[in-house]
All heavy atoms as a GROMACS GRO file, in nm:
protein
  534
    1MET      N    1  -2.228  -2.882  -3.844
    1MET     CA    2  -2.254  -2.960  -3.963
    1MET      C    3  -2.158  -3.080  -3.966
    1MET      O    4  -2.038  -3.063  -3.949
    1MET     CB    5  -2.233  -2.871  -4.086
    1MET     CG    6  -2.236  -2.947  -4.216
    1MET     SD    7  -2.201  -2.841  -4.358
    1MET     CE    8  -2.363  -2.834  -4.427
    2PRO      N    9  -2.210  -3.201  -3.989
    2PRO     CA   10  -2.123  -3.319  -3.994
    2PRO      C   11  -2.025  -3.311  -4.111
    2PRO      O   12  -2.056  -3.257  -4.216
    2PRO     CB   13  -2.221  -3.434  -4.015
    2PRO     CG   14  -2.356  -3.381  -3.982
    2PRO     CD   15  -2.349  -3.232  -4.004
    3ARG      N   16  -1.907  -3.365  -4.090
    3ARG     CA   17  -1.806  -3.368  -4.196
    3ARG      C   18  -1.831  -3.486  -4.288
    3ARG      O   19  -1.881  -3.589  -4.246
    3ARG     CB   20  -1.668  -3.379  -4.132
    3ARG     CG   21  -1.634  -3.254  -4.052
    3ARG     CD   22  -1.504  -3.267  -3.980
    3ARG     NE   23  -1.393  -3.275  -4.075
    3ARG     CZ   24  -1.268  -3.258  -4.042
    3ARG    NH1   25  -1.235  -3.231  -3.919
    3ARG    NH2   26  -1.173  -3.268  -4.131
    4PRO      N   27  -1.792  -3.473  -4.416
    4PRO     CA   28  -1.808  -3.586  -4.508
    4PRO      C   29  -1.711  -3.698  -4.474
    4PRO      O   30  -1.624  -3.683  -4.389
    4PRO     CB   31  -1.778  -3.524  -4.644
    4PRO     CG   32  -1.701  -3.402  -4.616
    4PRO     CD   33  -1.743  -3.354  -4.480
    5GLY      N   34  -1.721  -3.812  -4.544
    5GLY     CA   35  -1.645  -3.934  -4.519
    5GLY      C   36  -1.505  -3.920  -4.463
    5GLY      O   37  -1.476  -3.962  -4.353
    6GLY      N   38  -1.416  -3.860  -4.540
    6GLY     CA   39  -1.277  -3.847  -4.495
    6GLY      C   40  -1.262  -3.762  -4.372
    6GLY      O   41  -1.179  -3.790  -4.285
    7GLY      N   42  -1.343  -3.658  -4.360
    7GLY     CA   43  -1.339  -3.572  -4.242
    7GLY      C   44  -1.378  -3.645  -4.116
    7GLY      O   45  -1.321  -3.624  -4.009
    8LYS      N   46  -1.475  -3.735  -4.127
    8LYS     CA   47  -1.516  -3.815  -4.012
    8LYS      C   48  -1.403  -3.907  -3.967
    8LYS      O   49  -1.382  -3.928  -3.848
    8LYS     CB   50  -1.639  -3.898  -4.046
    8LYS     CG   51  -1.764  -3.816  -4.066
    8LYS     CD   52  -1.880  -3.905  -4.107
    8LYS     CE   53  -2.001  -3.820  -4.141
    8LYS     NZ   54  -2.112  -3.902  -4.191
    9ILE      N   55  -1.330  -3.962  -4.063
    9ILE     CA   56  -1.218  -4.049  -4.031
    9ILE      C   57  -1.108  -3.969  -3.960
    9ILE      O   58  -1.051  -4.015  -3.861
    9ILE     CB   59  -1.162  -4.118  -4.158
    9ILE    CG1   60  -1.271  -4.198  -4.230
    9ILE    CG2   61  -1.041  -4.203  -4.127
    9ILE    CD1   62  -1.338  -4.306  -4.147
   10VAL      N   63  -1.081  -3.849  -4.007
   10VAL     CA   64  -0.983  -3.762  -3.942
   10VAL      C   65  -1.024  -3.736  -3.798
   10VAL      O   66  -0.943  -3.746  -3.705
   10VAL     CB   67  -0.966  -3.629  -4.020
   10VAL    CG1   68  -0.886  -3.528  -3.939
   10VAL    CG2   69  -0.898  -3.654  -4.153
   11ASP      N   70  -1.151  -3.704  -3.777
   11ASP     CA   71  -1.200  -3.677  -3.641
   11ASP      C   72  -1.180  -3.797  -3.549
   11ASP      O   73  -1.136  -3.782  -3.435
   11ASP     CB   74  -1.349  -3.641  -3.644
   11ASP     CG   75  -1.377  -3.507  -3.711
   11ASP    OD1   76  -1.284  -3.426  -3.726
   11ASP    OD2   77  -1.494  -3.485  -3.748
   12VAL      N   78  -1.209  -3.916  -3.598
   12VAL     CA   79  -1.195  -4.038  -3.518
   12VAL      C   80  -1.048  -4.063  -3.482
   12VAL      O   81  -1.016  -4.097  -3.368
   12VAL     CB   82  -1.254  -4.159  -3.594
   12VAL    CG1   83  -1.212  -4.291  -3.532
   12VAL    CG2   84  -1.405  -4.150  -3.598
   13ILE      N   85  -0.959  -4.047  -3.580
   13ILE     CA   86  -0.817  -4.070  -3.553
   13ILE      C   87  -0.766  -3.971  -3.449
   13ILE      O   88  -0.697  -4.010  -3.355
   13ILE     CB   89  -0.735  -4.059  -3.684
   13ILE    CG1   90  -0.774  -4.172  -3.779
   13ILE    CG2   91  -0.585  -4.060  -3.654
   13ILE    CD1   92  -0.719  -4.156  -3.920
   14GLU      N   93  -0.801  -3.844  -3.465
   14GLU     CA   94  -0.756  -3.744  -3.367
   14GLU      C   95  -0.807  -3.776  -3.227
   14GLU      O   96  -0.733  -3.764  -3.129
   14GLU     CB   97  -0.803  -3.605  -3.411
   14GLU     CG   98  -0.729  -3.555  -3.533
   14GLU     CD   99  -0.774  -3.419  -3.581
   14GLU    OE1  100  -0.882  -3.371  -3.541
   14GLU    OE2  101  -0.701  -3.360  -3.662
   15LYS      N  102  -0.930  -3.820  -3.218
   15LYS     CA  103  -0.988  -3.853  -3.086
   15LYS      C  104  -0.921  -3.977  -3.027
   15LYS      O  105  -0.882  -3.977  -2.910
   15LYS     CB  106  -1.138  -3.876  -3.100
   15LYS     CG  107  -1.204  -3.911  -2.969
   15LYS     CD  108  -1.353  -3.934  -2.987
   15LYS     CE  109  -1.413  -3.978  -2.854
   15LYS     NZ  110  -1.550  -4.026  -2.870
   16GLU      N  111  -0.908  -4.082  -3.106
   16GLU     CA  112  -0.853  -4.208  -3.057
   16GLU      C  113  -0.705  -4.198  -3.018
   16GLU      O  114  -0.662  -4.257  -2.920
   16GLU     CB  115  -0.871  -4.319  -3.160
   16GLU     CG  116  -1.013  -4.366  -3.175
   16GLU     CD  117  -1.068  -4.434  -3.051
   16GLU    OE1  118  -0.999  -4.520  -2.991
   16GLU    OE2  119  -1.181  -4.399  -3.012
   17LEU      N  120  -0.628  -4.125  -3.098
   17LEU     CA  121  -0.484  -4.116  -3.073
   17LEU      C  122  -0.445  -3.996  -2.987
   17LEU      O  123  -0.334  -3.990  -2.935
   17LEU     CB  124  -0.407  -4.113  -3.205
   17LEU     CG  125  -0.421  -4.236  -3.294
   17LEU    CD1  126  -0.337  -4.217  -3.420
   17LEU    CD2  127  -0.380  -4.363  -3.221
   18GLY      N  128  -0.535  -3.899  -2.977
   18GLY     CA  129  -0.504  -3.781  -2.897
   18GLY      C  130  -0.402  -3.689  -2.963
   18GLY      O  131  -0.331  -3.615  -2.895
   19ILE      N  132  -0.393  -3.696  -3.096
   19ILE     CA  133  -0.302  -3.609  -3.170
   19ILE      C  134  -0.376  -3.550  -3.290
   19ILE      O  135  -0.482  -3.598  -3.328
   19ILE     CB  136  -0.176  -3.684  -3.220
   19ILE    CG1  137  -0.213  -3.801  -3.313
   19ILE    CG2  138  -0.091  -3.730  -3.103
   19ILE    CD1  139  -0.095  -3.871  -3.378
   20LYS      N  140  -0.319  -3.447  -3.347
   20LYS     CA  141  -0.373  -3.384  -3.467
   20LYS      C  142  -0.291  -3.427  -3.588
   20LYS      O  143  -0.180  -3.480  -3.574
   20LYS     CB  144  -0.367  -3.231  -3.454
   20LYS     CG  145  -0.446  -3.175  -3.339
   20LYS     CD  146  -0.593  -3.180  -3.370
   20LYS     CE  147  -0.672  -3.112  -3.258
   20LYS     NZ  148  -0.814  -3.132  -3.273
   21ALA      N  149  -0.345  -3.402  -3.706
   21ALA     CA  150  -0.274  -3.433  -3.830
   21ALA      C  151  -0.137  -3.365  -3.829
   21ALA      O  152  -0.125  -3.249  -3.787
   21ALA     CB  153  -0.355  -3.387  -3.950
   22GLY      N  154  -0.036  -3.439  -3.870
   22GLY     CA  155   0.100  -3.387  -3.872
   22GLY      C  156   0.177  -3.416  -3.744
   22GLY      O  157   0.294  -3.383  -3.734
   23GLU      N  158   0.111  -3.480  -3.647
   23GLU     CA  159   0.175  -3.508  -3.518
   23GLU      C  160   0.204  -3.657  -3.502
   23GLU      O  161   0.151  -3.740  -3.576
   23GLU     CB  162   0.086  -3.462  -3.403
   23GLU     CG  163   0.064  -3.312  -3.399
   23GLU     CD  164  -0.025  -3.268  -3.285
   23GLU    OE1  165  -0.095  -3.351  -3.223
   23GLU    OE2  166  -0.023  -3.147  -3.258
   24THR      N  167   0.288  -3.688  -3.403
   24THR     CA  168   0.324  -3.824  -3.367
   24THR      C  169   0.288  -3.845  -3.221
   24THR      O  170   0.305  -3.753  -3.139
   24THR     CB  171   0.475  -3.848  -3.388
   24THR    OG1  172   0.505  -3.827  -3.527
   24THR    CG2  173   0.518  -3.989  -3.349
   25THR      N  174   0.240  -3.965  -3.187
   25THR     CA  175   0.207  -3.993  -3.048
   25THR      C  176   0.334  -3.989  -2.964
   25THR      O  177   0.444  -4.014  -3.016
   25THR     CB  178   0.138  -4.130  -3.034
   25THR    OG1  179   0.222  -4.232  -3.089
   25THR    CG2  180   0.002  -4.131  -3.100
   26PRO      N  181   0.323  -3.958  -2.835
   26PRO     CA  182   0.442  -3.949  -2.749
   26PRO      C  183   0.526  -4.077  -2.747
   26PRO      O  184   0.647  -4.070  -2.728
   26PRO     CB  185   0.384  -3.920  -2.610
   26PRO     CG  186   0.253  -3.852  -2.638
   26PRO     CD  187   0.202  -3.919  -2.764
   27ASP      N  188   0.463  -4.193  -2.768
   27ASP     CA  189   0.538  -4.319  -2.769
   27ASP      C  190   0.599  -4.351  -2.906
   27ASP      O  191   0.660  -4.455  -2.925
   27ASP     CB  192   0.451  -4.435  -2.722
   27ASP     CG  193   0.331  -4.461  -2.814
   27ASP    OD1  194   0.315  -4.391  -2.917
   27ASP    OD2  195   0.251  -4.550  -2.780
   28TYR      N  196   0.580  -4.260  -3.002
   28TYR     CA  197   0.631  -4.274  -3.139
   28TYR      C  198   0.570  -4.393  -3.216
   28TYR      O  199   0.623  -4.434  -3.317
   28TYR     CB  200   0.785  -4.286  -3.142
   28TYR     CG  201   0.853  -4.164  -3.088
   28TYR    CD1  202   0.905  -4.164  -2.960
   28TYR    CD2  203   0.864  -4.048  -3.164
   28TYR    CE1  204   0.966  -4.051  -2.908
   28TYR    CE2  205   0.926  -3.935  -3.114
   28TYR     CZ  206   0.977  -3.937  -2.985
   28TYR     OH  207   1.037  -3.826  -2.935
   29LYS      N  208   0.460  -4.445  -3.168
   29LYS     CA  209   0.398  -4.560  -3.235
   29LYS      C  210   0.318  -4.517  -3.357
   29LYS      O  211   0.310  -4.591  -3.455
   29LYS     CB  212   0.310  -4.636  -3.136
   29LYS     CG  213   0.256  -4.764  -3.193
   29LYS     CD  214   0.191  -4.850  -3.087
   29LYS     CE  215   0.145  -4.981  -3.150
   29LYS     NZ  216   0.086  -5.070  -3.053
   30TYR      N  217   0.256  -4.400  -3.352
   30TYR     CA  218   0.171  -4.353  -3.460
   30TYR      C  219   0.213  -4.214  -3.505
   30TYR      O  220   0.238  -4.127  -3.422
   30TYR     CB  221   0.025  -4.343  -3.417
   30TYR     CG  222  -0.037  -4.472  -3.375
   30TYR    CD1  223  -0.037  -4.511  -3.241
   30TYR    CD2  224  -0.098  -4.556  -3.466
   30TYR    CE1  225  -0.095  -4.630  -3.201
   30TYR    CE2  226  -0.157  -4.674  -3.428
   30TYR     CZ  227  -0.155  -4.711  -3.294
   30TYR     OH  228  -0.212  -4.828  -3.255
   31THR      N  229   0.217  -4.196  -3.636
   31THR     CA  230   0.229  -4.064  -3.696
   31THR      C  231   0.108  -4.049  -3.786
   31THR      O  232   0.076  -4.139  -3.864
   31THR     CB  233   0.358  -4.049  -3.777
   31THR    OG1  234   0.469  -4.062  -3.688
   31THR    CG2  235   0.364  -3.913  -3.847
   32PHE      N  236   0.040  -3.936  -3.774
   32PHE     CA  237  -0.084  -3.915  -3.848
   32PHE      C  238  -0.062  -3.806  -3.951
   32PHE      O  239  -0.038  -3.692  -3.917
   32PHE     CB  240  -0.194  -3.877  -3.749
   32PHE     CG  241  -0.326  -3.841  -3.812
   32PHE    CD1  242  -0.372  -3.905  -3.925
   32PHE    CD2  243  -0.404  -3.742  -3.757
   32PHE    CE1  244  -0.493  -3.871  -3.982
   32PHE    CE2  245  -0.526  -3.707  -3.811
   32PHE     CZ  246  -0.571  -3.772  -3.925
   33GLU      N  247  -0.069  -3.844  -4.076
   33GLU     CA  248  -0.054  -3.750  -4.187
   33GLU      C  249  -0.180  -3.755  -4.274
   33GLU      O  250  -0.233  -3.863  -4.299
   33GLU     CB  251   0.065  -3.788  -4.275
   33GLU     CG  252   0.199  -3.777  -4.207
   33GLU     CD  253   0.243  -3.635  -4.183
   33GLU    OE1  254   0.200  -3.544  -4.257
   33GLU    OE2  255   0.321  -3.614  -4.090
   34VAL      N  256  -0.226  -3.642  -4.319
   34VAL     CA  257  -0.338  -3.635  -4.413
   34VAL      C  258  -0.281  -3.607  -4.550
   34VAL      O  259  -0.205  -3.512  -4.568
   34VAL     CB  260  -0.438  -3.524  -4.373
   34VAL    CG1  261  -0.546  -3.508  -4.478
   34VAL    CG2  262  -0.501  -3.554  -4.238
   35VAL      N  263  -0.316  -3.692  -4.645
   35VAL     CA  264  -0.279  -3.671  -4.784
   35VAL      C  265  -0.407  -3.672  -4.866
   35VAL      O  266  -0.507  -3.731  -4.827
   35VAL     CB  267  -0.179  -3.778  -4.836
   35VAL    CG1  268  -0.049  -3.770  -4.760
   35VAL    CG2  269  -0.238  -3.916  -4.828
   36TYR      N  270  -0.404  -3.607  -4.978
   36TYR     CA  271  -0.526  -3.591  -5.054
   36TYR      C  272  -0.539  -3.688  -5.170
   36TYR      O  273  -0.642  -3.689  -5.236
   36TYR     CB  274  -0.541  -3.446  -5.098
   36TYR     CG  275  -0.563  -3.359  -4.977
   36TYR    CD1  276  -0.458  -3.292  -4.918
   36TYR    CD2  277  -0.687  -3.353  -4.918
   36TYR    CE1  278  -0.480  -3.218  -4.802
   36TYR    CE2  279  -0.710  -3.279  -4.804
   36TYR     CZ  280  -0.604  -3.211  -4.747
   36TYR     OH  281  -0.625  -3.139  -4.632
   37CYS      N  282  -0.441  -3.773  -5.192
   37CYS     CA  283  -0.455  -3.872  -5.298
   37CYS      C  284  -0.361  -3.989  -5.272
   37CYS      O  285  -0.240  -3.971  -5.263
   37CYS     CB  286  -0.426  -3.812  -5.435
   37CYS     SG  287  -0.450  -3.932  -5.567
   38LEU      N  288  -0.419  -4.107  -5.259
   38LEU     CA  289  -0.340  -4.230  -5.253
   38LEU      C  290  -0.360  -4.312  -5.379
   38LEU      O  291  -0.317  -4.426  -5.388
   38LEU     CB  292  -0.380  -4.314  -5.130
   38LEU     CG  293  -0.342  -4.257  -4.995
   38LEU    CD1  294  -0.398  -4.345  -4.883
   38LEU    CD2  295  -0.192  -4.245  -4.982
   39GLY      N  296  -0.431  -4.253  -5.477
   39GLY     CA  297  -0.457  -4.324  -5.601
   39GLY      C  298  -0.557  -4.437  -5.586
   39GLY      O  299  -0.552  -4.534  -5.660
   40SER      N  300  -0.645  -4.425  -5.489
   40SER     CA  301  -0.743  -4.530  -5.462
   40SER      C  302  -0.883  -4.471  -5.452
   40SER      O  303  -0.959  -4.502  -5.360
   40SER     CB  304  -0.708  -4.601  -5.331
   40SER     OG  305  -0.581  -4.658  -5.337
   41CYS      N  306  -0.920  -4.390  -5.549
   41CYS     CA  307  -1.049  -4.321  -5.544
   41CYS      C  308  -1.167  -4.416  -5.530
   41CYS      O  309  -1.263  -4.387  -5.460
   41CYS     CB  310  -1.069  -4.235  -5.668
   41CYS     SG  311  -0.951  -4.100  -5.680
   42GLY      N  312  -1.160  -4.531  -5.595
   42GLY     CA  313  -1.270  -4.626  -5.588
   42GLY      C  314  -1.286  -4.690  -5.452
   42GLY      O  315  -1.388  -4.753  -5.426
   43LEU      N  316  -1.188  -4.674  -5.364
   43LEU     CA  317  -1.193  -4.733  -5.230
   43LEU      C  318  -1.207  -4.628  -5.120
   43LEU      O  319  -1.203  -4.662  -5.003
   43LEU     CB  320  -1.065  -4.813  -5.203
   43LEU     CG  321  -1.038  -4.932  -5.293
   43LEU    CD1  322  -0.902  -4.991  -5.261
   43LEU    CD2  323  -1.147  -5.036  -5.280
   44SER      N  324  -1.221  -4.503  -5.156
   44SER     CA  325  -1.215  -4.396  -5.056
   44SER      C  326  -1.334  -4.400  -4.960
   44SER      O  327  -1.440  -4.450  -4.996
   44SER     CB  328  -1.207  -4.260  -5.124
   44SER     OG  329  -1.329  -4.233  -5.189
   45PRO      N  330  -1.314  -4.348  -4.839
   45PRO     CA  331  -1.185  -4.300  -4.787
   45PRO      C  332  -1.092  -4.417  -4.752
   45PRO      O  333  -1.138  -4.525  -4.716
   45PRO     CB  334  -1.223  -4.221  -4.662
   45PRO     CG  335  -1.358  -4.265  -4.623
   45PRO     CD  336  -1.423  -4.323  -4.744
   46VAL      N  337  -0.962  -4.393  -4.766
   46VAL     CA  338  -0.862  -4.496  -4.741
   46VAL      C  339  -0.759  -4.448  -4.640
   46VAL      O  340  -0.743  -4.328  -4.615
   46VAL     CB  341  -0.788  -4.538  -4.870
   46VAL    CG1  342  -0.882  -4.596  -4.971
   46VAL    CG2  343  -0.710  -4.425  -4.930
   47ALA      N  344  -0.689  -4.544  -4.582
   47ALA     CA  345  -0.578  -4.516  -4.490
   47ALA      C  346  -0.472  -4.622  -4.516
   47ALA      O  347  -0.500  -4.726  -4.574
   47ALA     CB  348  -0.624  -4.522  -4.345
   48THR      N  349  -0.350  -4.592  -4.475
   48THR     CA  350  -0.246  -4.693  -4.482
   48THR      C  351  -0.197  -4.725  -4.342
   48THR      O  352  -0.186  -4.638  -4.256
   48THR     CB  353  -0.126  -4.647  -4.568
   48THR    OG1  354  -0.070  -4.529  -4.513
   48THR    CG2  355  -0.166  -4.624  -4.712
   49PHE      N  356  -0.173  -4.852  -4.320
   49PHE     CA  357  -0.115  -4.902  -4.195
   49PHE      C  358   0.004  -4.987  -4.233
   49PHE      O  359  -0.013  -5.093  -4.295
   49PHE     CB  360  -0.216  -4.990  -4.119
   49PHE     CG  361  -0.325  -4.914  -4.052
   49PHE    CD1  362  -0.441  -4.882  -4.119
   49PHE    CD2  363  -0.312  -4.873  -3.920
   49PHE    CE1  364  -0.543  -4.811  -4.058
   49PHE    CE2  365  -0.412  -4.803  -3.858
   49PHE     CZ  366  -0.527  -4.772  -3.926
   50ASN      N  367   0.124  -4.942  -4.201
   50ASN     CA  368   0.246  -5.018  -4.233
   50ASN      C  369   0.245  -5.064  -4.378
   50ASN      O  370   0.264  -5.180  -4.408
   50ASN     CB  371   0.260  -5.137  -4.138
   50ASN     CG  372   0.276  -5.093  -3.995
   50ASN    OD1  373   0.337  -4.990  -3.966
   50ASN    ND2  374   0.221  -5.169  -3.904
   51ASP      N  375   0.221  -4.972  -4.469
   51ASP     CA  376   0.223  -4.995  -4.614
   51ASP      C  377   0.104  -5.076  -4.667
   51ASP      O  378   0.102  -5.111  -4.783
   51ASP     CB  379   0.354  -5.060  -4.659
   51ASP     CG  380   0.474  -4.972  -4.630
   51ASP    OD1  381   0.462  -4.848  -4.644
   51ASP    OD2  382   0.580  -5.025  -4.594
   52LYS      N  383   0.008  -5.109  -4.584
   52LYS     CA  384  -0.113  -5.178  -4.629
   52LYS      C  385  -0.225  -5.076  -4.646
   52LYS      O  386  -0.253  -4.999  -4.554
   52LYS     CB  387  -0.155  -5.284  -4.528
   52LYS     CG  388  -0.280  -5.358  -4.567
   52LYS     CD  389  -0.321  -5.460  -4.461
   52LYS     CE  390  -0.454  -5.521  -4.500
   52LYS     NZ  391  -0.507  -5.604  -4.392
   53VAL      N  392  -0.288  -5.074  -4.764
   53VAL     CA  393  -0.398  -4.981  -4.790
   53VAL      C  394  -0.528  -5.045  -4.744
   53VAL      O  395  -0.557  -5.160  -4.779
   53VAL     CB  396  -0.406  -4.945  -4.940
   53VAL    CG1  397  -0.527  -4.856  -4.967
   53VAL    CG2  398  -0.278  -4.876  -4.985
   54VAL      N  399  -0.604  -4.971  -4.664
   54VAL     CA  400  -0.733  -5.016  -4.615
   54VAL      C  401  -0.837  -4.918  -4.667
   54VAL      O  402  -0.826  -4.798  -4.644
   54VAL     CB  403  -0.737  -5.020  -4.460
   54VAL    CG1  404  -0.871  -5.069  -4.412
   54VAL    CG2  405  -0.624  -5.107  -4.406
   55GLY      N  406  -0.936  -4.968  -4.739
   55GLY     CA  407  -1.033  -4.881  -4.803
   55GLY      C  408  -1.174  -4.896  -4.752
   55GLY      O  409  -1.203  -4.980  -4.668
   56ARG      N  410  -1.260  -4.810  -4.808
   56ARG     CA  411  -1.402  -4.804  -4.773
   56ARG      C  412  -1.420  -4.790  -4.621
   56ARG      O  413  -1.500  -4.858  -4.560
   56ARG     CB  414  -1.475  -4.925  -4.827
   56ARG     CG  415  -1.477  -4.928  -4.978
   56ARG     CD  416  -1.571  -5.032  -5.034
   56ARG     NE  417  -1.582  -5.017  -5.177
   56ARG     CZ  418  -1.503  -5.077  -5.265
   56ARG    NH1  419  -1.407  -5.156  -5.224
   56ARG    NH2  420  -1.521  -5.058  -5.393
   57LEU      N  421  -1.342  -4.700  -4.565
   57LEU     CA  422  -1.344  -4.680  -4.421
   57LEU      C  423  -1.470  -4.608  -4.375
   57LEU      O  424  -1.519  -4.517  -4.442
   57LEU     CB  425  -1.222  -4.600  -4.376
   57LEU     CG  426  -1.091  -4.676  -4.378
   57LEU    CD1  427  -0.975  -4.581  -4.350
   57LEU    CD2  428  -1.091  -4.790  -4.279
   58VAL      N  429  -1.517  -4.649  -4.262
   58VAL     CA  430  -1.621  -4.579  -4.187
   58VAL      C  431  -1.562  -4.558  -4.048
   58VAL      O  432  -1.468  -4.627  -4.009
   58VAL     CB  433  -1.754  -4.658  -4.181
   58VAL    CG1  434  -1.815  -4.670  -4.319
   58VAL    CG2  435  -1.734  -4.795  -4.119
   59PRO      N  436  -1.612  -4.462  -3.971
   59PRO     CA  437  -1.553  -4.435  -3.840
   59PRO      C  438  -1.538  -4.559  -3.752
   59PRO      O  439  -1.434  -4.578  -3.689
   59PRO     CB  440  -1.649  -4.333  -3.779
   59PRO     CG  441  -1.702  -4.258  -3.897
   59PRO     CD  442  -1.719  -4.365  -4.003
   60GLU      N  443  -1.637  -4.645  -3.749
   60GLU     CA  444  -1.630  -4.764  -3.664
   60GLU      C  445  -1.516  -4.858  -3.705
   60GLU      O  446  -1.448  -4.916  -3.621
   60GLU     CB  447  -1.764  -4.840  -3.668
   60GLU     CG  448  -1.881  -4.761  -3.616
   60GLU     CD  449  -1.940  -4.662  -3.718
   60GLU    OE1  450  -1.910  -4.669  -3.838
   60GLU    OE2  451  -2.016  -4.574  -3.674
   61LYS      N  452  -1.495  -4.872  -3.835
   61LYS     CA  453  -1.387  -4.957  -3.885
   61LYS      C  454  -1.251  -4.896  -3.850
   61LYS      O  455  -1.156  -4.967  -3.816
   61LYS     CB  456  -1.400  -4.976  -4.035
   61LYS     CG  457  -1.301  -5.075  -4.094
   61LYS     CD  458  -1.330  -5.100  -4.242
   61LYS     CE  459  -1.233  -5.199  -4.302
   61LYS     NZ  460  -1.260  -5.219  -4.445
   62MET      N  461  -1.241  -4.764  -3.857
   62MET     CA  462  -1.116  -4.697  -3.823
   62MET      C  463  -1.082  -4.719  -3.676
   62MET      O  464  -0.968  -4.750  -3.642
   62MET     CB  465  -1.128  -4.546  -3.853
   62MET     CG  466  -0.998  -4.471  -3.841
   62MET     SD  467  -0.891  -4.506  -3.981
   62MET     CE  468  -0.749  -4.566  -3.896
   63VAL      N  469  -1.181  -4.706  -3.588
   63VAL     CA  470  -1.159  -4.729  -3.445
   63VAL      C  471  -1.112  -4.872  -3.424
   63VAL      O  472  -1.017  -4.897  -3.348
   63VAL     CB  473  -1.288  -4.700  -3.364
   63VAL    CG1  474  -1.273  -4.749  -3.221
   63VAL    CG2  475  -1.320  -4.552  -3.366
   64GLN      N  476  -1.176  -4.968  -3.490
   64GLN     CA  477  -1.138  -5.108  -3.476
   64GLN      C  478  -0.993  -5.130  -3.520
   64GLN      O  479  -0.916  -5.197  -3.451
   64GLN     CB  480  -1.230  -5.196  -3.559
   64GLN     CG  481  -1.193  -5.343  -3.556
   64GLN     CD  482  -1.276  -5.425  -3.653
   64GLN    OE1  483  -1.368  -5.375  -3.718
   64GLN    NE2  484  -1.244  -5.552  -3.664
   65LEU      N  485  -0.954  -5.073  -3.634
   65LEU     CA  486  -0.816  -5.087  -3.682
   65LEU      C  487  -0.716  -5.029  -3.583
   65LEU      O  488  -0.611  -5.089  -3.558
   65LEU     CB  489  -0.802  -5.020  -3.818
   65LEU     CG  490  -0.869  -5.090  -3.935
   65LEU    CD1  491  -0.875  -4.998  -4.056
   65LEU    CD2  492  -0.796  -5.220  -3.969
   66LEU      N  493  -0.747  -4.914  -3.528
   66LEU     CA  494  -0.655  -4.852  -3.431
   66LEU      C  495  -0.643  -4.937  -3.306
   66LEU      O  496  -0.534  -4.955  -3.253
   66LEU     CB  497  -0.703  -4.710  -3.396
   66LEU     CG  498  -0.688  -4.608  -3.507
   66LEU    CD1  499  -0.760  -4.478  -3.470
   66LEU    CD2  500  -0.542  -4.582  -3.538
   67LYS      N  501  -0.754  -4.990  -3.258
   67LYS     CA  502  -0.750  -5.075  -3.138
   67LYS      C  503  -0.672  -5.202  -3.163
   67LYS      O  504  -0.603  -5.252  -3.074
   67LYS     CB  505  -0.891  -5.105  -3.090
   67LYS     CG  506  -0.955  -4.984  -3.027
   67LYS     CD  507  -1.093  -5.011  -2.974
   67LYS     CE  508  -1.145  -4.883  -2.908
   67LYS     NZ  509  -1.276  -4.899  -2.850
   68GLU      N  510  -0.682  -5.258  -3.283
   68GLU     CA  511  -0.608  -5.380  -3.317
   68GLU      C  512  -0.458  -5.356  -3.321
   68GLU      O  513  -0.381  -5.450  -3.302
   68GLU     CB  514  -0.655  -5.435  -3.451
   68GLU     CG  515  -0.792  -5.495  -3.448
   68GLU     CD  516  -0.845  -5.534  -3.585
   68GLU    OE1  517  -0.771  -5.520  -3.686
   68GLU    OE2  518  -0.960  -5.581  -3.591
   69THR      N  519  -0.414  -5.235  -3.347
   69THR     CA  520  -0.271  -5.207  -3.357
   69THR      C  521  -0.211  -5.155  -3.227
   69THR      O  522  -0.090  -5.136  -3.220
   69THR     CB  523  -0.242  -5.106  -3.470
   69THR    OG1  524  -0.308  -4.983  -3.442
   69THR    CG2  525  -0.286  -5.159  -3.604
   70LYS      N  526  -0.294  -5.132  -3.127
   70LYS     CA  527  -0.241  -5.080  -2.999
   70LYS      C  528  -0.175  -5.187  -2.919
   70LYS      O  529  -0.198  -5.300  -2.922
   70LYS     CB  530  -0.353  -5.014  -2.918
   70LYS     CG  531  -0.388  -4.877  -2.972
   70LYS     CD  532  -0.482  -4.805  -2.881
   70LYS     CE  533  -0.507  -4.665  -2.934
   70LYS     NZ  534  -0.597  -4.590  -2.853
   0.00000   0.00000   0.00000
């Protein structure tokens, strides 16, 4: 069964970075934490990159953001 919005984003991050939630990449560039509220319900699902909130994420946008930061 497909996962809903936020779950799909989690799946993409784990695949792209090769780590699970709560882990850090071997190069220490990325730490992946799952939190259940960033106070941005109207923009969900959301992620933060260096203190910048990015909302209305879809898997393709998440992949693009990760590639831009590599």
